[in-house]
C-alpha positions in Angstrom: 116.9 93.9 40.5 120.8 94.9 40.5 121.6 96.7 43.6 124.9 97.6 45.5 126.1 98.3 48.9 129.5 100.1 49.9 131.1 99.9 53.1 133.0 103.0 53.6 134.8 101.8 57.2 136.1 98.7 55.7 137.2 100.6 52.2 135.6 98.3 50.3 134.1 99.3 46.5 132.9 96.7 45.0 132.5 98.0 41.1 131.4 94.2 39.8 127.8 92.9 40.4 128.1 91.0 43.5 124.4 90.2 43.8 121.2 90.5 42.7 118.6 91.4 45.4 115.1 91.4 44.7 113.7 94.4 47.4 110.4 93.9 49.1 108.2 97.1 49.8 110.3 97.5 53.0 113.4 97.3 50.6 115.7 94.8 52.9 113.3 92.4 53.7 114.8 88.6 53.5 112.9 85.3 52.4 114.1 81.9 52.7 112.0 80.9 49.6 111.8 83.3 47.1 109.7 81.6 45.0 107.0 81.3 47.5 107.3 84.9 48.5 105.0 87.4 46.8 106.8 90.1 47.8 110.1 89.2 46.1 108.6 87.7 43.0 109.1 88.9 40.1 106.2 89.9 38.1 105.4 87.7 35.1 104.7 89.9 31.7 101.3 89.3 30.7 99.8 89.2 27.1 99.1 92.7 25.8 97.3 94.3 23.5 99.2 97.0 22.6 97.3 100.8 22.3 99.8 101.7 19.8 103.2 100.7 17.6 105.9 102.8 18.3 108.5 104.4 15.4 112.1 104.1 16.0 113.7 107.1 14.4 117.0 105.7 14.6 119.5 103.4 16.3 123.0 102.9 17.1 125.4 101.4 19.8 128.2 102.7 22.1 131.0 100.3 22.6 130.2 97.4 25.0 127.6 99.5 27.0 127.4 99.0 31.2 127.2 95.4 31.1 126.3 94.2 34.5 127.8 96.8 36.2 126.1 99.6 38.6 126.0 103.0 36.0 123.4 105.5 35.2 124.8 106.5 31.8 122.5 107.3 29.5 122.2 109.4 26.5 121.7 113.0 26.3 120.8 115.7 23.6 122.3 118.8 22.9 123.5 120.8 20.1 121.4 119.3 17.5 123.6 116.0 18.9 122.8 112.8 20.8 126.1 112.0 23.3 126.7 108.9 25.3 129.4 106.7 26.4 130.4 103.2 27.5 132.0 102.1 30.8 135.1 101.3 28.8 135.7 104.6 27.9 133.7 105.2 24.3 132.2 108.5 24.1 130.3 109.0 20.7 128.2 111.9 19.2 125.4 111.2 17.1 123.2 113.4 14.8 120.0 114.0 16.5 117.9 113.4 13.2 119.9 110.9 11.1 121.6 109.1 14.3 125.0 109.0 12.2 128.4 109.3 14.1 129.6 112.7 14.3 133.1 111.9 16.7 133.9 109.2 18.7 136.6 109.8 21.8 138.6 106.8 23.8 138.5 108.2 27.5 140.7 104.8 28.0 143.3 106.4 25.8 142.7 109.7 25.4 146.2 111.2 25.3 146.7 108.8 22.5 149.4 106.7 23.9 148.6 103.4 24.0 150.6 100.8 21.3 149.4 98.2 19.6 150.5 95.7 22.0 148.9 97.2 25.2 145.5 96.1 26.5 143.0 98.2 26.7 142.1 99.1 30.1 139.1 100.6 31.0 138.3 103.9 32.1 135.8 103.1 34.1 133.1 105.5 33.4 130.0 106.1 35.1 129.2 109.7 35.7 127.5 111.4 33.0 127.5 112.9 30.3 125.9 116.4 30.6 126.9 119.2 28.2 127.1 122.9 28.5 129.4 126.0 27.2 129.9 124.0 24.0 131.7 120.5 26.1 130.6 117.4 27.2 131.2 116.6 30.7 131.9 112.7 31.8 133.2 111.5 35.2 135.1 107.7 36.0 134.9 105.7 39.4 139.0 106.8 39.2 138.0 110.2 40.2 138.5 111.5 37.0 136.6 114.3 35.3 137.1 114.7 31.5 135.6 118.1 29.5 135.5 117.7 25.7 134.5 119.5 22.9 131.1 119.1 22.1 131.6 119.8 18.2 135.0 117.6 17.8 135.2 115.5 21.2 138.8 116.7 21.8 139.9 117.2 25.6 139.4 120.6 26.7 140.5 120.0 30.5 140.9 117.1 32.7 140.5 117.5 36.8 140.6 114.5 39.5 138.1 114.2 42.5 138.6 112.5 45.6 136.0 109.3 45.1 134.3 107.8 42.5 132.1 109.5 40.0 129.0 107.6 39.2 126.5 110.2 38.4 126.4 113.0 36.0 127.6 116.3 37.2 125.4 119.6 37.2 126.6 123.0 35.2 125.5 126.3 35.5 126.4 129.7 35.6 130.1 128.5 33.8 130.4 126.3 37.0 130.6 122.5 37.0 129.7 120.8 40.4 130.4 117.1 40.8 129.4 114.8 43.7 131.2 111.8 44.5 131.1 108.6 46.2 133.3 109.9 49.0 130.9 112.6 50.1 133.5 115.3 48.3 131.3 118.1 46.6 133.7 119.7 44.4 133.1 122.9 41.7 135.1 123.9 39.2 135.7 126.3 36.4 133.7 124.9 33.7 135.9 126.2 30.4 139.3 125.8 32.3 138.8 122.8 35.1 140.4 125.1 37.8 139.1 123.9 41.0 136.7 126.9 42.6 135.6 125.2 45.9 135.2 122.0 47.7 132.9 120.6 50.6 132.8 117.5 52.2 130.0 115.4 53.6 129.9 112.7 55.8 129.2 109.1 54.8 127.7 106.7 56.9 129.6 103.4 56.9 126.8 101.7 55.0 125.5 103.0 52.1 123.7 102.0 48.8 126.2 101.9 45.7 124.5 105.3 44.6 125.0 108.6 45.2 122.5 111.7 44.3 123.0 113.9 41.2 123.7 117.6 42.4 121.1 120.0 41.0 121.8 123.8 40.3 119.0 126.5 41.0 118.6 129.9 41.8 122.3 130.2 43.1 122.1 127.0 44.9 123.6 123.4 44.6 120.8 121.0 46.0 122.0 117.4 46.6 121.2 114.3 48.5 123.3 112.3 51.2 124.0 108.9 52.1 122.7 110.3 55.6 119.4 110.9 54.2 119.3 114.3 54.1 119.0 116.7 51.4 121.1 120.3 51.6 121.9 123.0 49.5 125.5 124.9 49.1 126.0 128.5 47.6 126.9 127.6 43.9 129.4 131.0 44.1 131.8 129.9 47.0 130.3 126.5 48.0 129.1 127.0 52.0 126.1 125.3 53.2 122.7 126.5 53.9 119.8 124.3 54.9 119.7 120.9 55.4 116.6 118.5 55.7 116.1 115.3 56.7 114.2 113.0 54.3 114.8 109.3 55.3 114.1 107.8 58.4 116.2 105.1 60.3 114.0 102.5 61.9 115.3 99.1 61.7 117.2 97.5 64.4 120.3 96.6 61.7 122.8 98.7 60.3 121.7 97.3 57.0 117.5 98.3 57.8 118.7 101.8 58.7 120.4 102.5 55.3 118.4 105.9 54.3 120.2 107.4 50.9 118.7 109.9 49.1 120.6 108.7 45.9 118.3 110.0 43.3 118.5 113.8 41.9 116.2 116.4 44.0 113.8 117.8 41.6 113.1 121.4 41.8 109.4 122.4 40.6 109.0 126.5 41.1 109.9 127.5 44.5 109.9 123.6 45.7 112.0 120.7 46.0 110.9 117.1 45.9 113.3 114.3 46.8 112.5 110.7 47.9 114.8 108.6 50.3 115.7 105.0 49.5 113.8 104.2 52.7 112.3 106.9 54.4 110.0 109.6 52.7 109.2 111.6 49.4 109.2 115.2 50.6 108.2 118.5 49.6 110.5 121.3 50.7 110.3 125.0 50.4 113.3 125.9 48.2 114.3 129.0 50.3 114.0 127.9 53.6 114.5 124.3 53.5 111.3 123.8 55.6 109.2 120.5 54.7 105.8 121.3 53.3 104.4 117.6 53.5 106.0 114.1 53.6 104.7 110.4 52.8 106.1 107.3 53.0 107.3 106.3 50.0 110.9 104.6 49.3 113.1 104.6 46.4 116.5 105.1 44.7 115.1 106.0 41.0 114.6 108.9 39.8 111.1 110.9 40.0 109.6 112.8 37.8 107.5 116.2 38.2 105.0 116.8 35.3 102.0 119.8 36.2 100.8 118.6 39.2 101.9 115.3 39.3 104.8 113.5 40.4 105.5 110.2 39.1 107.9 107.6 41.2 109.0 104.3 41.2 109.7 102.6 44.7 112.0 99.9 45.8 110.0 96.9 44.4 109.1 98.3 40.9 105.6 99.4 42.0 105.0 103.0 39.8 102.8 105.7 41.3 101.1 109.0 40.7 100.7 112.0 43.3 99.4 115.1 43.4 102.4 117.4 43.6 100.3 119.9 45.8 99.7 117.9 48.6 101.3 114.5 48.2 97.9 112.3 47.9 98.1 109.4 45.9 96.4 109.3 42.7 97.1 105.9 41.6 99.4 102.9 41.7 100.3 100.2 39.5 101.6 96.5 40.6 102.3 94.9 37.6 106.1 95.2 37.3 106.9 94.0 40.6 111.0 93.2 41.0 111.6 93.5 37.5 114.3 96.3 38.1 112.1 99.3 36.8 113.5 102.4 36.1 112.4 105.6 37.0 109.6 107.3 35.2 110.0 109.3 32.1 107.0 111.7 31.0 106.0 111.6 27.2 103.3 113.3 25.8 100.2 111.9 28.0 102.3 108.9 29.6 105.0 108.1 31.5 107.8 105.4 29.9 109.7 102.9 32.0 112.4 100.2 31.2 113.1 97.1 32.8 115.6 94.6 33.4 114.6 92.3 30.4 114.8 95.5 28.2 111.0 96.2 27.8 110.0 99.9 27.8 106.3 100.3 28.8 104.0 103.1 28.4 101.4 104.1 31.4 98.7 106.4 30.9 98.9 109.2 33.2 96.0 109.5 34.2 95.0 106.3 35.0 98.5 104.3 35.2 97.4 101.1 33.2 100.0 99.9 30.8 99.0 100.6 27.3 101.8 99.3 25.6 105.1 97.7 26.0 108.2 97.5 23.4 111.4 95.4 23.5 114.5 97.3 23.5 116.9 94.8 24.1 117.2 91.6 26.0 120.9 92.8 28.2 117.9 95.0 30.1 117.5 98.8 30.7 118.9 100.4 34.1 118.6 104.1 33.6 115.6 106.2 33.3 114.8 107.0 29.4 115.6 110.5 28.7 112.7 112.5 26.9 113.3 115.8 24.9 110.4 117.0 23.0 108.5 113.8 23.1 111.2 111.9 21.9 112.6 109.1 23.9 116.5 108.3 23.7 117.1 104.9 25.9 120.1 102.6 26.0 120.3 99.2 26.8 123.0 97.5 29.1 125.0 96.3 26.1 125.1 100.1 24.7 122.3 99.7 22.0 120.6 103.3 21.7 117.1 103.5 20.2 115.6 106.9 19.4 111.7 106.1 19.7 108.4 108.6 18.5 105.4 107.6 20.5 102.6 108.1 18.3 100.0 111.0 19.4 96.5 109.1 19.6 93.5 111.2 19.5 90.7 109.7 21.3 87.2 109.9 19.5 85.6 112.3 21.6 88.1 114.9 20.3 
């Protein structure tokens, strides 16, 4: 499982993979002999008789993908197109139905100034894409924000933020909100790129390499922090509202006390669901910030909420289903321990996750049993698959995109 730390005090911001750390259920436990420690051992895939074979609607690629770098880049669907990007700076729009390439832009040379003799320098794309107002927005580790025309790929505007943009921005009511690794939360006019407001969040000396995607709901921007909190800012002006603690720093060392909230909070009705990399899964009242319930689960992966269930992948790759109303666990699946499992995505009556060897796994929502498996790409899958209308859009580390249809299974009782 690839994971990163960022030391703000010493100015370290390592972009290349520094280490592959197999995390135990306590996240930071270490072992002198990983081969004999079941807590850190990577689960081997057992033989599985698939309940169904998936249909690949189309497949294509986006440059060289993200390789071994930390990145949450994944495909999005908007305006009857599929948009995605590579770390180098390739941004591609595909026709949603056929997979035919509609346009391609190069953020590493967006002004077309590179000569034949110049070497290509990576744009370091790491945040996005997202779409809105007929535009596609992306951010980079250099703090650049790009707005491209969704129909042509042409640059509409470009702006700057202090710090790395390593997660997708959010857009609503004509306002684009960007969160950076330096603790800056900045809002832009999505049409023009004009800065509207800026808020600064405290960043601990040691945090995980990852930040929370902002989420906009009910006129507020809800975002997690490196301090293990979830807070809300007023979308129009940027004033801070309530702040709620999610993580719990319980260790004796600085490393053990890392409690980031790195996954995007999920808004469901009048509640916010959030999880810390070390601490708790919580249900929060959206209006007041009051904690309704909390349970001891730790994760930095995206969580999924569907009907009365919450699905999570914890720091060891264990997958859980919990009751959304009271947080009581319904089932757990430990078959994919330490396989770099992505966050879960809901598709039909299943949830689907990817792993570091490039497999997609379908789990039954009711039982948690793995019912089918499909190998997408051996380079691995790092980002939670995108699901739209029960169609899966998944991108490998090498930039291969596959659009996958899960067959509808009708039981004999029906």
